[in-house]
C-alpha positions as CSV (number, residue, x, y, z in Angstrom):
1,M,8.2,-9.4,12.6
2,S,4.6,-10.2,13.8
3,L,2.4,-9.6,16.8
4,S,3.7,-11.3,20.0
5,S,1.7,-12.3,23.1
6,A,2.8,-9.0,24.7
7,D,1.7,-7.0,21.7
8,I,-1.7,-8.7,21.7
9,A,-2.1,-7.9,25.4
10,H,-1.2,-4.2,24.6
11,L,-3.8,-4.1,21.9
12,E,-6.5,-5.4,24.2
13,A,-5.6,-2.8,26.8
14,V,-5.8,0.1,24.3
15,L,-9.2,-1.3,22.9
16,A,-10.5,-1.4,26.5
17,Q,-9.9,2.4,26.7
18,G,-12.1,3.0,23.7
19,K,-9.2,3.7,21.3
20,K,-8.2,2.1,18.0
21,P,-4.5,1.2,18.1
22,K,-2.5,1.5,14.9
23,V,-0.8,-1.6,13.3
24,V,1.3,-2.1,10.2
25,F,0.7,-4.9,7.6
26,T,3.7,-7.3,7.2
27,D,4.8,-9.1,4.0
28,A,2.5,-12.0,4.9
29,A,-0.5,-9.8,4.2
30,G,0.3,-9.7,0.5
31,Q,-0.4,-6.6,-1.6
32,I,-1.1,-4.3,1.3
33,A,2.3,-4.9,3.0
34,G,3.7,-1.7,4.6
35,R,0.4,0.0,4.9
36,N,-1.2,1.1,8.2
37,G,-4.5,0.2,9.7
38,K,-6.5,0.5,12.9
39,V,-7.6,-2.4,15.1
40,V,-11.3,-2.3,15.7
41,A,-11.9,-5.8,17.3
42,L,-9.8,-8.6,18.9
43,D,-10.8,-12.2,19.7
44,P,-7.7,-14.3,20.5
45,A,-9.8,-17.2,21.5
46,G,-11.4,-17.4,18.0
47,V,-10.0,-18.6,14.6
48,D,-6.5,-17.8,13.3
49,D,-7.7,-14.5,11.7
50,F,-8.8,-13.0,15.1
51,V,-7.7,-9.4,14.6
52,T,-10.2,-7.2,12.8
53,V,-8.4,-4.2,11.1
54,A,-9.9,-1.2,9.4
55,F,-8.0,0.3,6.4
56,G,-9.6,2.6,3.8
57,S,-13.3,1.5,3.5
58,D,-12.6,-2.1,4.4
59,E,-12.7,-4.0,7.7
60,L,-11.2,-7.5,7.4
61,P,-9.9,-10.2,9.8
62,F,-6.1,-10.9,9.9
63,S,-3.8,-13.2,11.7
64,A,-1.0,-12.2,14.1
65,A,1.6,-13.1,11.5
66,E,0.2,-10.5,9.1
67,L,0.4,-7.6,11.5
68,R,3.0,-5.8,13.7
69,L,3.1,-2.8,15.9
70,P,4.6,0.4,14.4
71,A,8.2,1.1,15.4
72,P,8.8,4.1,17.8
73,G,8.6,7.3,15.8
74,E,7.5,5.5,12.6
75,G,5.3,7.9,10.6
76,A,5.8,10.9,13.0
77,R,6.6,14.2,11.5
78,R,9.5,16.2,12.7
79,A,8.8,19.8,13.8
80,P,10.9,22.4,11.9
81,R,13.7,24.0,13.8
82,Q,13.2,27.6,14.8
83,R,16.1,29.9,14.1
84,S,16.9,32.2,16.9
85,A,17.2,35.9,16.1
86,P,20.7,37.3,15.8
87,Q,21.8,39.2,18.9
88,A,23.5,42.5,18.8
89,P,27.2,42.5,19.9
90,T,27.8,43.8,23.4
91,G,30.8,45.3,25.0
92,P,32.8,48.4,24.8
93,G,33.8,49.6,21.4
94,L,31.3,47.3,19.6
95,L,28.4,49.8,19.2
96,P,28.6,52.4,16.4
97,D,29.2,56.0,17.3
98,E,26.2,58.3,17.3
99,P,26.3,60.9,14.5
100,E,27.0,64.5,15.5
101,P,23.9,66.8,15.2
102,K,24.0,69.1,12.1
103,P,23.7,72.9,12.7
104,K,20.3,74.5,11.9
105,P,20.2,76.4,8.6
106,T,19.8,80.2,8.8
107,A,16.8,82.1,7.4
108,S,18.7,83.0,4.2
109,E,19.7,79.4,3.7
110,R,16.2,78.0,4.0
111,T,14.5,77.1,0.8
112,P,10.8,77.2,0.3
113,V,9.2,73.8,0.3
114,S,6.5,73.2,-2.3
115,T,3.5,71.1,-1.3
116,P,3.0,68.2,-3.7
117,E,-0.3,67.7,-5.3
118,A,-2.4,64.9,-4.0
119,P,-2.2,61.9,-6.5
120,A,-5.3,60.9,-8.3
121,P,-7.0,57.9,-6.7
122,E,-6.0,54.6,-8.3
123,A,-8.6,52.3,-9.8
124,P,-9.3,49.2,-7.6
125,P,-7.5,46.1,-9.0
126,A,-9.6,43.6,-10.9
127,P,-10.7,40.7,-8.8
128,A,-8.5,37.6,-9.4
129,K,-10.1,34.8,-11.2
130,K,-10.6,31.7,-9.1
131,K,-9.5,28.4,-10.5
132,A,-12.1,25.8,-10.7
133,A,-11.4,23.0,-8.2
134,R,-10.5,19.8,-9.8
135,P,-12.6,16.8,-8.6
136,R,-10.4,14.4,-6.6
137,A,-10.1,10.9,-8.1
138,S,-11.8,8.3,-6.0
139,A,-9.5,5.7,-4.4
140,A,-9.3,2.5,-6.4
141,K,-11.5,-0.2,-5.0
142,H,-10.6,-3.8,-5.2
143,P,-13.2,-6.3,-6.4
144,E,-15.0,-8.2,-3.6
145,L,-13.8,-11.6,-4.9
146,T,-11.1,-12.6,-7.5
147,V,-10.7,-16.2,-8.6
148,T,-7.6,-17.2,-10.7
149,L,-7.1,-20.5,-12.5
150,T,-3.5,-21.4,-13.6
151,Y,-1.8,-24.4,-15.3
152,E,1.9,-25.1,-14.7
153,D,4.1,-28.2,-14.8
154,G,1.2,-30.4,-15.7
155,E,-1.1,-29.4,-12.8
156,W,-4.0,-27.0,-12.4
157,A,-4.2,-24.6,-9.4
158,V,-6.8,-22.0,-8.3
159,A,-6.2,-18.9,-6.1
160,A,-8.8,-16.6,-4.6
161,A,-8.6,-13.1,-3.1
162,R,-11.1,-11.1,-1.1
163,G,-10.5,-7.4,-1.8
164,A,-6.8,-6.8,-1.4
165,R,-6.2,-9.9,0.8
166,T,-5.4,-13.4,-0.6
167,V,-7.4,-16.1,1.1
168,V,-6.5,-19.1,-1.1
169,K,-3.0,-19.6,-2.6
170,G,-2.4,-22.3,-5.3
171,A,-4.9,-24.9,-4.3
172,K,-4.6,-27.9,-6.7
173,V,-7.6,-28.7,-8.9
174,A,-8.3,-31.9,-10.9
175,H,-8.2,-31.7,-14.7
176,S,-12.0,-32.4,-15.0
177,A,-12.9,-29.6,-12.5
178,A,-10.5,-27.1,-14.2
179,L,-11.9,-27.9,-17.7
180,A,-15.5,-27.5,-16.3
181,M,-14.5,-24.0,-15.0
182,C,-13.1,-23.0,-18.4
183,Q,-16.2,-24.2,-20.2
184,A,-18.4,-22.2,-17.9
185,A,-16.6,-19.0,-19.0
186,E,-18.3,-19.5,-22.5
187,A,-15.5,-17.4,-24.2
188,D,-14.0,-18.4,-27.5
189,E,-10.5,-17.1,-26.5
190,V,-10.5,-19.2,-23.3
191,T,-11.7,-22.3,-25.3
192,A,-8.9,-22.0,-27.8
193,V,-6.2,-21.7,-25.2
194,V,-7.6,-24.6,-23.1
195,A,-7.8,-26.8,-26.2
196,E,-4.0,-26.2,-26.8
197,V,-3.3,-27.1,-23.1
198,V,-5.5,-30.3,-23.3
199,E,-3.8,-31.4,-26.5
200,K,-0.4,-31.0,-24.8
201,I,-1.6,-33.0,-21.8
202,R,-2.8,-35.8,-24.0
203,S,0.4,-35.9,-26.0
204,E,2.5,-36.1,-22.8
205,A,0.2,-38.8,-21.4
206,A,0.5,-40.9,-24.6
207,E,4.2,-40.7,-24.5
208,E,4.3,-41.7,-20.8
209,A,1.9,-44.7,-21.6
210,A,4.1,-45.9,-24.5
211,R,7.2,-45.7,-22.2
212,L,5.4,-47.7,-19.5
213,R,4.3,-50.3,-22.0
214,R,7.9,-50.8,-23.2
215,Q,9.1,-51.2,-19.7
216,L,6.2,-53.7,-19.0
217,D,7.2,-55.7,-22.2
218,E,10.8,-55.8,-21.1
219,A,9.9,-57.0,-17.6
220,E,7.6,-59.7,-19.0
221,A,10.4,-60.9,-21.3
222,R,12.8,-61.2,-18.3
223,L,10.2,-63.3,-16.4
224,A,9.7,-65.6,-19.5
225,E,13.5,-66.2,-19.6
226,L,13.5,-67.2,-15.9
227,K,10.9,-69.9,-16.3
């Protein structure tokens, strides 16, 4: 699901009222899929990423395919049910009978009542020790820019992410440019790994060249027989 034309018109109407409508990130948004954000700006006549959304401490532009409106009741909390107090049974024969009054004792049956001594005042309880509040861990922040270089199936590719949002996915890179990026890192571990990859590329290229030479020799031999 993504934002339709009607959804975009609804967002524009809510923004015009000075409110910030809530949206949900779709799977197309990458790592932040399923999280909520608030629309702070909208420019349908601009580029593809025309919806500016605030989430956490970031405000980034997104496309309509990366957002959707929350479903009705999504994220709402249900109020706990209140239990009604039990009612007393009504009707004839359901109320308990009142006890009969006891006869007053005579003067000879009365026993003297001793007055109890007032108890000694109790010592005030010791004040409870307050637990020291633990500092809250700050929310993890994504780096402003992340660039990743990968090699797979004989090809180099580069990806880039701005914060939690991927902006470049698997763009192909020439061997010379990829090797220049690796050399710029100036790390011995990277140099060793890249050397293994380059040696593998050279070996595969040599085998391919030998195969093509054999095919070329066979083709030239056929041409010589046809003369």
